[in-house]
C-alpha positions in Angstrom: 0.0 0.0 0.0 1.4 3.4 -0.9 2.0 6.1 1.7 -0.9 8.2 0.2 -3.3 5.3 0.5 -2.3 4.6 4.1 -2.8 8.3 4.9 -6.2 8.3 3.3 -7.2 5.0 5.1 -6.1 6.4 8.5 -8.0 9.7 7.9 -11.1 7.8 6.9 -10.9 5.5 9.9 -10.4 8.4 12.3 -13.4 10.2 10.8 -15.5 7.0 11.1 -14.4 6.6 14.8 -15.4 10.1 15.6 -18.8 9.7 13.8 -19.6 6.5 15.6 -18.5 7.4 19.1 -18.9 11.2 19.1 -15.6 11.4 21.0 -13.3 14.4 20.6 -9.9 13.1 19.6 -6.3 14.3 19.1 -6.3 14.1 15.3 -2.6 14.2 14.9 -1.7 11.5 17.5 -4.7 9.3 16.8 -4.1 9.5 13.1 -0.7 7.8 13.5 -2.3 5.2 15.8 -4.7 4.3 13.0 -1.8 4.0 10.6 -0.1 1.5 13.0 -3.4 -0.4 13.5 -3.8 -0.6 9.8 -0.6 -2.6 9.6 -2.1 -5.4 11.7 -5.8 -5.3 10.7 -7.8 -4.7 7.5 -10.0 -1.7 7.0 -13.1 -3.9 7.4 -11.8 -5.4 10.6 -11.0 -2.0 12.1 -14.5 -0.7 11.2 -16.0 -3.8 12.7 -14.1 -3.1 16.0 -15.1 0.5 15.9 -18.8 -0.5 15.5 -18.5 -3.0 18.3 -16.7 -0.4 20.5 -19.5 2.1 19.9 -22.2 -0.5 20.6 -21.0 -1.6 24.0 -21.8 0.5 27.0 -18.4 1.7 28.0 -16.8 4.8 29.3 -13.5 4.2 27.6 -11.7 6.5 25.2 -9.7 6.1 22.0 -6.5 5.4 23.9 -8.2 2.4 25.5 -9.4 1.3 22.1 -5.9 1.3 20.7 -4.3 -0.3 23.8 -7.0 -3.1 24.0 -8.0 -3.8 20.4 -7.1 -7.5 20.8 -9.5 -7.7 23.8 -12.2 -6.1 21.7 -11.5 -8.5 18.9 -12.0 -11.5 21.2 -15.1 -10.0 22.8 -16.6 -9.3 19.3 -15.8 -12.8 18.1 -17.5 -14.2 21.3 -20.5 -12.0 20.7 -20.8 -12.9 17.0 -20.5 -16.7 17.8 -23.2 -16.3 20.5 -25.5 -14.6 18.0 -25.0 -17.3 15.5 -25.6 -20.0 18.1 -28.8 -18.2 19.1 -30.0 -18.1 15.5 -29.3 -21.8 15.2 -31.2 -22.5 18.4 -34.2 -20.4 17.2 -34.2 -22.2 13.8 -34.1 -25.6 15.6 -36.9 -24.6 17.9 -39.1 -23.4 15.0 -38.5 -26.7 13.2 -39.4 -28.7 16.3 -42.5 -26.6 16.9 -43.6 -27.1 13.3 -43.0 -30.8 13.6 -44.9 -31.1 16.9 -47.8 -29.1 15.3 -48.0 -31.4 12.3 -48.0 -34.5 14.5 -50.7 -33.2 16.8 -52.9 -31.9 13.9 -53.0 -35.3 12.4 -54.1 -37.0 15.6 -56.9 -34.5 16.2 
């Protein structure tokens, strides 16, 4: 990735963070933190973490976000897996209910 592309990516991510959280940030310092984070994660992964960070009820700031992004990744993965499991349980429950209703309709 070219330097100009990295700069554009970091500016976009910083603006996205501010939009999602409403937090006032140190643009110069946090810009460089987003460049460093962009080395480790993709744009999509970073936006996903920002979305998750904005969703959870927390009083943390952007410094905490950068220092603990791996914890956020783990917590987001756990939440996403839980949501998928809940969807699977709901689907199974609906299938069992429909099957139960079919069986009992025939006997009535």
